[in-house]
N, C-alpha and C positions, 0 to 999 in steps of 0.2 A: 503493500501499499504506500510505503512513505517513498519506495523508488520511482511510483507510478506520481509520485504528486510531486516529486524533485523533477521530472523530466517534463510535467505537465506545467511548472514552474520555468523551465529552461527556455520549452517552446516558447511561450508566453514572451518572453524578454529577447528572444530573438525576431517575435513579429514586431516587437516595438520600434520604431525607426529610430536610428543613432541622432544624439540631442542635436547634431551638426546638418542634418536634413531639415533641419527647421520644422515650424507649422506652415499651413495652407497662406496665410497673412504674411507671413515671414519665412519665406523659401531660403533667402541667404543666411538665417541666424547660426551664429557658432563659425562662420568664414569669415576670415580676414581678408580684405583687397587690399592690393600695392597700386595705386594708379601713380602717372606719372602726369606733367603735365609741361607745355613748352616754355619756352623762353620770351613769347611775346606777349604781353598781356593783353591785346585784343582777343587770346584763344582763352583768355581765364573764365569768361562768363559760362562757357557749353560744360566746361570742365565743371562747375562747379553743380551746375544743374545735374549731370549726371551723379555724379556723387549724391546727391541727396534723394536721387531715384533709387540707386543702389541701398541707401540704409532705410529709405521707405520699407524696401523688401528683405529688411532684416540684417542687411552685411554691415558689419564694421569695418569700416572705410578709413585708410591712413589718410592724413593731409598727402599730398600729390608731390614726390620730387618733379623738381626743374630740369629738363634735360636738354641739349642741343640734339638736333635730329639723328644723327646717327647715332650718337650714344643709348637713345632712347631704343631705338629700332636693336641694336645690339644687346641691351639689358632684356627686352621683350625677349628675343629670341633665348636667351639664357634663362630665362624664368624669374630674373630678379624683380620686373615688374608685371601686371597684369595686363594695363591696356591704355590707351589716351586718347582724347578728343579729337586731338591736333592734325590727323593726318591729312595731306594736302596732295592730290594725286591729280594727275601722273607724276607731278614732279619729284616727290618725295621718294620714286620708287629705286632712283639710282642711289639713294642712301642707306639703302638696306642692303645689310651686308648678304653674302650669297647663300642660296637655300631658305632665305628667310621664309617663305610659306610653309616648309616643312615645321616651323612652330609657329607663325604670326598669321594671324588674318585682319583682312580690310571688311570690314561690317556695318554695317546702314549707311545712311547719307544724313550728316548734319545740315548739310546746304548742299545740294545739287547744281555742280555750274555754279556755284554763289561766289567764289573767291576770283572777282576779277581783279587783273593785276594792270599795273603798265607804268609809265612815265607822264609827268603831269610840269607844265610851265604856267610860271604866271601869266593870266591873260593881258594884260596891258603888255607884256611884253611879246607874245603870241602876233599881237596886233602891229607892234611898233619894229619888230623884225620880220615879221610875214614868217614864221617858223611855222611849220608844217610836221616834220620829223625829225629825228634824229641827225640828218644828214647837214640839217642847218649849222649844227654846231661844229661844223667844219670851216664855218666862214669868222674871220677876225672880228668883226665887230660882234658877234652873237657870244663869242667865249671871254671879250673881254667885258662885255655886260653881265657875265655870270660868274665872273671870276673874282672870287670872296677872300682867298689868301694872296694875290699876285703872284701865281705861278705862271699863269698865263693860260691854263685850263679853264674850261667851263665847270663847276664844281656842282656834281650832281648826289644828294643824299640817298645812298644806296641801303643794302641791307649788310647785318656785320656777318662774318665769317659763320659758315656752319647753317646757316639759314638757304632755301633750296632758292630764293629769288637771288641770293648773291652770286649765285654757278649761274643763272642766266643771267645775268645783268654782265657777268665777267664775257660770258660767250659774245653779248654783243658787242661789247666794247672788241673784241676782236674781228669779228665777223664783217663787221660794218667799218672796220679801220679807225676808231674813234681815240685806241691809246693816246693818242698824242694832242687831245682837245678836249678831251674829259677827264677830270678826276671825281674818282669813285670814292666819296664819303662813307667808310666803311665801319665806324664808330656807333657806338650804342642808337639804335633808332630815334627812341624818343627825344634825347638829348640832340640830337643832331636835327630832328624836325623840330624843335622848339627852338632852335638858333634859327633855322629856315622862314620860320614864321616872324619870328622878331624881324629880321631883314625885308619881308613882305611887309609888315608893318609901317618900317621906315621907309616905305617904297621902293626899294630895291626887288630886282628881280630873282626868283628862285626856279628850282628846276629838282623833281625828286621823284621818286620811286614811291608806288603808296598799292596798297590793295585792301578790297572791299569783302569783309568788313573792317572798317578802320576808321578811328576818330577823325582822319585828318581831312576827311572829305565832307566831314559834318563842319570842322572849322574853316576849311578852304573849300567852298562850294563850287564844284564842275561847272563852268559857265558863268559865274559872276566872279568867280576870283582867279579860278586855274582853267586850264582846259586840257585834256588827252592829248597826246599828240603818237604819230606814226613812229615805227619803226619804218627803214626804207623797204623793206620787205622781209618777206616771212623766212625765216632761217632754224629751222628748231633744229635743238639739240638730239642728240638720237634718242634717250629718253624721252622725246616730245613727241617723233615724229608721227605717231602714232594718231595723233590729237591737233595736227598742223592745223586743221578746218577749224577749230577752237581759238584759235590766236588772233583770227581776226571777228571784229562786234561788227553789229549794226543798233541803232537805236542807241547809242551810249550817250547821258547827258554831257554836254559838255566837251566834246569831243569835236578836234579841228575840221575833221571829215565824217563822212556817211557814208560807204563801213568807214572803222578805222583798223587799221593791222597794228595792234598793242604789241603782239612779240611775245606775250606771254598766255599759256591756255587758261581758258576760265576755269580755276580748278574745281573738284571735289573735295570739300571738308569731311573728313570720314574718321569713323572710331575706326582704331587698329588693338587687336588683342590678342592675348596668348591663347593658343587653340585648347592647349591644357583646361584653363580655365575657364575656355567657354565650354569644352565639356563636361565639368563637372559641375555648372552653374546655367543651366537652361533658363534659369527667369534673368539673371545678368544678359546673356546671349540675345534673350527677345526682346529684352527692353533696348538696348544697344541698336536691334534691328529697326525699333519703332520711331526711336527717338531724334526728332527734327525739331530746328530751331530757323522762324524765319530771319532772312539777311537784314531786313530792318530793324528787328528788335535786338540782333546782335550789334548793329550799326548804333541805334539809340542808346544801349548801355554804356557802349565804347565812348559815344559823347559827355557820359556823367562822369565816366572816367576819368575823362581831359578835363572836365570842369573841376576834378578835386575829390570825388566819391571815387578814390581808388583804393581804398585801404580795403583789406581781405575782408574786414566786418562788413564795409560798403559790397565788396562783392557778394557775400553770402548773404545780406537784405535786398539785394538786386534780383537773385535768383529767386528767394521765397516770394518775391511780389511778382514776379512771373506764372512762381506755381501757380499762385491764387488767382492771376487773371486768366489762368488755361486751365483751372481745374476738372473739368470735364477730358479734355484733352490726356491731362496729367494722371488722374484716375484711371482712364481705358488702358494707357501703356503699362500701369502698375497691373489691372485685373489681369491684362494679356499676358505678363509676365508671369504670375501667379499660377495661370492655367499650363502655361508651358512645364513650370516646375512639376505643378502634379501629373500631369499627361507623361511627364519622363520617369516617374515612380514605376 
């Protein structure tokens, strides 16, 4: 009799799911998640939102480690981090280690074809010097007008080393023969843009690279303050050749021409996650697949950051506000994630 009771008790214990399997409401209970985030603060908003989504599903999510692109993809492949929300494709593909897709997966679309990128010039200078493309910076009068440090070259606010855009800008300088004409500023982007905006306010012409979503085109309005300009012709890098048709855009507000040859792919912003993590956490995987963020919402939040609401506490508050304003959509994502976890058991 005693043996039967012990056997029944043992079978009952085996039937109870382990604590880390979580409840229906909190399928991530007992699981510690290690996210990362990019070094550009315009991507912090979606990181905060996704982290809050996982926490609502019961996961214990560590504060993200901030990594340069290549370091992130290496760390993800090694299993040192589980995901980030800051993948820009196709441009990030060349920054991934070989055989990355044995360990990592690109999942969902935070913003599809939302990463507009290109070069902008102050509108008054465009009109004064008849600037249409990068080729115009080969003209002496244009170089002089944009030479802020007296080296004889036009100064362009570019991207810090390690960002995908830095590789494309470097490529452009070579293939269009602009290395003797343009000085690419590679220091911290926010500080460099602050200097450029100060020059703009003093009536001096400015020349910079930017992307959307980004606070710069909230501060300097295309069509009013600045204009998007062309590259001389579309010459994609190897990693971009399959998306060359996405380097020309139509209907871009504040462009010097329509269509305009931007020279950068209008990138897809996507989540990248470790495959082992995804396989073990179907709730997180489903949430990643569903999570989307309107481009205008990212732009609006980025503008608030630039106006001074830029502490981590501010970003957390902005994320909470967004969730409250989109409660039905948010709850739908969470319910679908919970169902995915339930179905996998």
